[in-house]
C-alpha positions as CSV (number, residue, x, y, z in Angstrom):
1,M,-11.5,-28.3,0.0
2,A,-10.1,-29.2,3.4
3,E,-8.9,-26.3,5.7
4,R,-5.2,-26.3,6.1
5,E,-3.8,-26.7,9.6
6,Y,-0.8,-24.5,10.5
7,S,1.9,-25.3,13.1
8,R,2.0,-23.0,16.1
9,H,5.1,-21.3,14.6
10,Q,3.3,-20.7,11.3
11,Q,0.2,-19.3,13.1
12,K,2.4,-16.8,15.0
13,V,4.1,-15.7,11.8
14,I,0.7,-15.2,10.1
15,Q,-0.6,-13.3,13.1
16,R,2.4,-11.0,13.2
17,Y,2.1,-10.3,9.5
18,Y,-1.5,-9.1,10.0
19,E,-0.7,-7.1,13.1
20,N,2.0,-5.2,11.1
21,R,0.1,-5.0,7.8
22,D,-0.2,-1.2,8.0
23,Q,3.5,-0.7,8.4
24,I,4.2,-3.2,5.6
25,D,1.7,-1.5,3.3
26,E,3.1,2.0,4.1
27,Q,6.7,0.8,3.3
28,R,5.5,-0.9,0.1
29,L,3.8,2.3,-1.0
30,G,7.0,4.2,-0.4
31,E,8.9,1.7,-2.5
32,L,6.3,2.0,-5.3
33,V,6.9,5.8,-5.4
34,T,10.6,5.1,-6.2
35,S,9.9,2.3,-8.7
36,L,7.3,4.5,-10.5
37,F,9.9,7.1,-11.1
38,L,12.1,4.5,-12.8
39,A,9.4,2.3,-14.5
40,T,8.7,2.0,-18.2
41,P,5.1,2.9,-19.2
42,K,4.2,-0.8,-19.3
43,Q,5.6,-1.5,-15.8
44,A,4.0,1.7,-14.4
45,V,0.5,0.4,-15.2
46,K,0.8,-2.6,-12.8
47,R,2.6,-0.4,-10.1
48,W,-0.2,2.2,-10.2
49,E,-2.8,-0.6,-9.7
50,S,-0.8,-1.8,-6.7
51,A,-0.6,1.7,-5.3
52,E,-4.3,2.1,-5.6
53,E,-5.0,-1.2,-3.8
54,I,-2.5,-0.3,-1.0
55,M,-4.0,3.2,-0.5
56,R,-7.5,1.7,-0.1
57,R,-6.2,-0.8,2.5
58,L,-4.5,2.1,4.4
59,G,-7.7,4.1,4.5
60,V,-6.7,7.0,2.2
61,P,-9.9,8.9,1.4
62,E,-11.5,7.8,-1.9
63,S,-11.5,11.3,-3.3
64,R,-7.8,11.6,-2.9
65,I,-7.2,8.1,-4.4
66,A,-9.4,9.1,-7.4
67,N,-7.4,12.3,-7.9
68,I,-4.1,10.5,-7.8
69,M,-5.2,7.8,-10.1
70,Q,-6.6,10.3,-12.6
71,K,-3.4,12.4,-12.7
72,K,-1.0,9.5,-12.1
73,D,1.5,12.0,-10.7
74,V,4.2,10.3,-8.6
75,T,4.9,13.5,-6.6
76,I,1.3,13.5,-5.4
77,L,1.6,9.8,-4.4
78,A,4.8,10.7,-2.5
79,S,2.9,13.3,-0.6
80,V,0.4,10.6,0.5
81,V,3.3,8.6,1.8
82,E,4.6,11.6,3.7
83,D,1.1,12.2,5.2
84,L,0.9,8.6,6.3
85,Q,4.3,8.8,8.0
86,K,3.3,12.0,9.8
87,G,0.0,10.5,10.9
88,L,-2.1,12.9,9.0
89,I,-4.1,10.1,7.4
90,K,-5.9,7.8,9.8
91,K,-5.1,4.2,9.0
92,K,-7.8,1.6,8.9
93,K,-7.8,-1.0,11.7
């Protein structure tokens, strides 16, 4: 498969996306907290999977992720978002 060539503008957009990925993921995790409160059980399954993936990308310790995913408690997930905003969790580079 041939590698796609991007215009200069597209390259800059892609570069900015990856430079700001942590902030995007942090915001998305916060939005997931809200949507999990309102989600039906069927919708919640997919949202929890997304939350787990985002927490891994952000560098949340595996033990904390495992605890959250085991309990599936939205308030605990909200505390992770708080800790990320306060800088208490070191984000991956």
